[in-house]
C-alpha positions in Angstrom: 13.4 -21.3 -15.4 9.7 -21.8 -14.5 10.6 -23.3 -11.1 13.1 -20.5 -10.4 10.5 -17.9 -11.3 8.0 -19.4 -8.9 10.5 -19.7 -6.0 12.0 -16.2 -6.5 8.6 -14.6 -6.9 7.2 -16.3 -3.9 10.2 -15.5 -1.7 10.2 -11.8 -2.7 6.5 -11.6 -2.1 6.8 -13.1 1.4 9.5 -10.8 2.4 7.7 -7.7 1.1 4.4 -8.7 2.5 5.4 -8.5 6.2 6.0 -4.7 5.9 2.4 -3.6 5.7 1.3 -4.8 9.2 4.3 -3.2 10.7 3.6 0.1 8.9 0.0 0.2 10.1 1.1 -0.7 13.6 3.7 2.0 13.7 2.1 4.9 11.7 -1.6 4.2 12.1 -4.3 3.2 9.6 -4.1 6.3 7.4 -0.4 6.3 6.6 0.3 2.6 7.1 -2.9 1.5 5.4 -2.5 3.7 2.4 1.2 3.9 1.8 1.6 0.3 3.0 -0.4 -0.9 0.0 1.8 0.5 -2.7 2.5 -2.2 -5.3 4.5 -4.9 -3.7 3.8 -8.6 -4.3 2.4 -7.8 -7.7 5.9 -6.8 -8.8 7.5 -10.3 -8.4 4.2 -11.8 -9.5 4.3 -9.9 -12.8 8.0 -10.7 -13.3 7.3 -14.4 -12.7 4.3 -14.5 -15.0 6.3 -12.9 -17.8 9.2 -15.2 -17.4 7.1 -18.3 -17.0 4.3 -17.7 -19.6 5.6 -14.9 -21.9 3.9 -11.7 -23.0 0.5 -13.2 -23.7 0.2 -14.7 -20.3 1.4 -11.4 -18.7 -1.2 -9.3 -20.6 -4.1 -11.6 -19.8 -3.1 -12.0 -16.1 -2.5 -8.3 -15.6 -5.9 -7.5 -17.3 -7.7 -9.4 -14.5 -5.8 -7.7 -11.7 -7.9 -4.6 -11.5 -11.1 -6.7 -11.1 -9.3 -8.8 -8.6 -8.4 -5.7 -6.6 -12.1 -4.7 -6.9 -12.9 -8.0 -5.1 -10.3 -7.1 -2.5 -11.9 -3.7 -2.0 -15.2 -5.5 -1.3 -13.4 -7.9 0.9 -12.1 -4.9 3.0 -15.6 -3.4 2.9 -16.8 -6.5 4.6 -14.4 -5.8 7.5 -16.3 -2.5 8.0 -19.7 -4.1 8.0 -19.5 -7.6 9.4 -18.0 -6.8 12.8 -21.2 -4.9 13.6 -23.2 -7.9 12.7 -21.1 -10.3 14.8 -20.4 -7.9 17.7 -22.4 -10.0 20.2 -21.1 -13.4 18.9 -18.6 -15.5 20.8 -16.0 -15.4 18.0 -16.5 -12.2 16.0 -13.0 -12.3 14.5 -13.5 -15.8 13.1 -17.0 -15.1 11.8 -15.8 -11.8 10.2 -12.8 -13.6 8.5 -14.9 -16.4 7.2 -17.6 -14.0 5.9 -15.1 -11.7 4.2 -13.4 -14.7 2.5 -16.8 -16.1 1.4 -17.5 -12.7 -0.2 -14.2 -12.8 -2.1 -14.5 -16.4 -3.3 -18.1 -16.2 -4.4 -17.5 -13.0 -6.4 -14.1 -14.2 -7.6 -15.6 -17.4 -9.1 -18.3 -15.2 -10.7 -15.7 -12.9 -12.2 -13.7 -15.8 -13.5 -16.7 -17.5 -15.1 -17.7 -14.3 -16.7 -14.3 -13.6 -18.1 -13.7 -17.2 -19.2 -16.9 -17.4 -21.2 -17.8 -14.0 -22.5 -15.7 -10.9 -21.9 -12.0 -11.3 -22.7 -11.4 -11.1 -26.4 -15.1 -10.9 -27.3 -16.6 -7.8 -25.7 -13.4 -6.1 -24.5 -9.7 -6.3 -25.2 -7.4 -7.1 -22.3 -6.4 -3.5 -22.1 -10.0 -2.2 -22.1 -10.9 -4.7 -19.4 -8.0 -3.5 -17.2 -9.2 0.1 -17.6 -12.8 -0.7 -16.8 -11.7 -2.7 -13.8 -9.6 0.3 -12.6 -12.5 2.7 -13.1 -14.9 0.5 -11.0 -12.3 0.0 -8.3 -11.7 3.7 -8.1 -15.4 4.4 -7.7 -15.8 1.8 -4.9 -12.7 2.9 -3.1 -13.7 6.6 -3.1 -17.3 5.7 -2.1 -16.1 3.7 1.0 -13.8 6.6 2.0 -16.4 9.3 1.8 -16.9 9.1 5.6 -13.5 8.3 7.1 -13.2 6.0 10.0 -10.9 6.8 13.0 -7.3 5.6 12.1 -5.5 5.1 15.5 -2.0 3.7 15.8 -1.5 0.4 17.4 -0.4 0.1 21.1 0.6 -3.5 21.1 3.3 -5.2 18.9 2.2 -7.8 16.3 3.9 -11.1 17.2 6.6 -12.5 15.0 4.6 -15.7 14.5 1.7 -13.7 13.0 4.2 -11.8 10.7 5.7 -15.1 9.6 2.3 -16.5 8.8 1.4 -13.4 6.9 4.5 -13.6 4.7 4.0 -17.3 4.2 0.4 -16.8 3.0 1.4 -14.1 0.6 4.4 -16.1 -0.7 2.1 -19.1 -1.3 -0.5 -17.0 -3.2 2.1 -15.5 -5.5 3.9 -18.8 -6.0 0.6 -20.4 -7.1 -0.2 -17.5 -9.4 3.1 -17.8 -11.2 2.7 -21.6 -11.4 -0.7 -21.2 -13.0 0.6 -18.7 -15.5 3.3 -21.2 -16.5 0.7 -23.9 -16.9 -1.3 -21.7 -19.3 -4.1 -20.5 -17.0 -3.5 -16.7 -17.0 -7.0 -15.7 -15.9 -6.8 -17.9 -12.7 -3.2 -16.7 -12.3 -4.4 -13.1 -12.3 -7.0 -13.7 -9.7 -4.6 -15.8 -7.6 -2.0 -13.0 -7.7 -4.4 -10.6 -5.9 -5.8 -13.2 -3.4 -6.2 -11.0 -0.2 -3.5 -12.8 1.8 -2.0 -9.5 2.8 -5.3 -7.9 3.6 -6.6 -10.9 5.5 -3.4 -11.4 7.6 -3.3 -7.6 8.2 -6.8 -7.5 9.5 -6.4 -10.6 11.7 -3.0 -9.6 13.0 -4.1 -6.1 13.9 -7.4 -7.3 15.5 -5.6 -9.9 17.7 -3.0 -7.3 18.7 -5.0 -4.1 18.9 -8.7 -5.0 18.9 -11.2 -4.3 16.1 -10.8 -0.5 16.0 -7.4 -0.4 14.3 -8.1 -2.8 11.5 -11.5 -1.1 10.8 -9.7 2.3 10.6 -7.1 0.8 8.2 -9.7 -0.8 5.9 -10.7 2.3 4.0 -7.2 3.6 3.4 -6.0 0.1 2.4 -8.9 -0.1 -0.1 -8.0 3.3 -1.6 -4.2 2.6 -1.6 -4.7 -0.9 -3.0 -6.0 0.7 -6.2 -2.4 1.5 -7.0 -1.9 -2.2 -7.7 -4.5 -1.9 -10.5 -2.7 1.1 -11.8 0.5 -0.9 -11.8 -1.1 -3.7 -13.7 -2.4 -1.3 -16.4 1.2 0.0 -16.9 3.0 -3.3 -16.6 1.0 -4.8 -19.5 3.1 -2.7 -21.9 6.1 -1.7 -19.8 7.5 -5.2 -19.1 7.3 -6.3 -22.8 8.7 -3.0 -23.9 11.5 -2.5 -21.4 12.2 -5.9 -19.9 11.4 -7.1 -16.4 13.7 -4.8 -14.4 13.2 -1.5 -16.1 9.6 -2.3 -17.0 8.8 -3.1 -13.4 10.5 0.1 -12.2 8.5 2.2 -14.7 5.2 0.5 -13.6 6.0 0.9 -9.9 7.0 4.6 -10.1 4.1 5.4 -12.3 1.6 3.8 -10.0 3.1 5.4 -6.9 3.3 8.9 -8.4 0.1 8.6 -10.3 -2.0 7.1 -7.5 -0.5 6.3 -4.1 0.9 9.7 -3.2 -2.1 11.8 -4.6 -4.5 9.4 -2.7 -2.6 9.8 0.5 -2.6 13.6 0.2 -6.3 13.8 -0.5 -7.3 11.3 2.2 -5.1 13.1 4.8 -6.8 16.4 4.0 -10.3 14.7 4.3 -9.3 13.2 7.7 -7.9 16.5 9.0 -11.2 18.2 8.1 -13.3 15.5 9.8 -11.1 15.4 12.9 -11.0 19.2 13.1 
């Protein structure tokens, strides 16, 4: 059962993950970046964690997801800042990618150490931690989008090789997260489930195909849209145990899309229309 959960979750995550790059390429950074980040890989990850580790593992793992998405927001923020620092370097994409990943890993280890030693079960319950993480993420995402970047559409197609690599990385991240949940490491599983495989491969693929402008324009909307994953995690903590993996996942997905993704898109579209005249 555990192996099947890992394989199915990883396969679904890999298939779903390839859609965001295509969405950004086709519809531009605003529509593709925001609506392309509705909860996707977190759905099979949550199902796999619940089947592999039970309700306790699901609750602890989902409680960490909002903080993990906060790390992803800062990861995307690095893509708005670092290209300016490395604009005169010989390999700006490589340096930006390494720098953004370094930000994620350093902060991720800090979050894991803090949660492992002090917070969960002592200062905050899992549910309270998830709400606090969502609040912090919402603040950061709104702050980064207060001055919208241009969000052009792509003019060159992203190669199939890059799309395959993107799906493979996402599948690996979700597979590892479900495996960790089954081994009894729900905190690490929660962080692994939101490893920025999708964001990293989106940024790299779009930079290689379109240049730095398109991925920078998508970073802000992706950051705001990615908060829907944190909303999904907050809902899934109770909906999956209450209604089962199928209905519970549908409830969490619909709630996060209606409660966050669509309102965020409408607000950000209005802001962009005012800025662009």
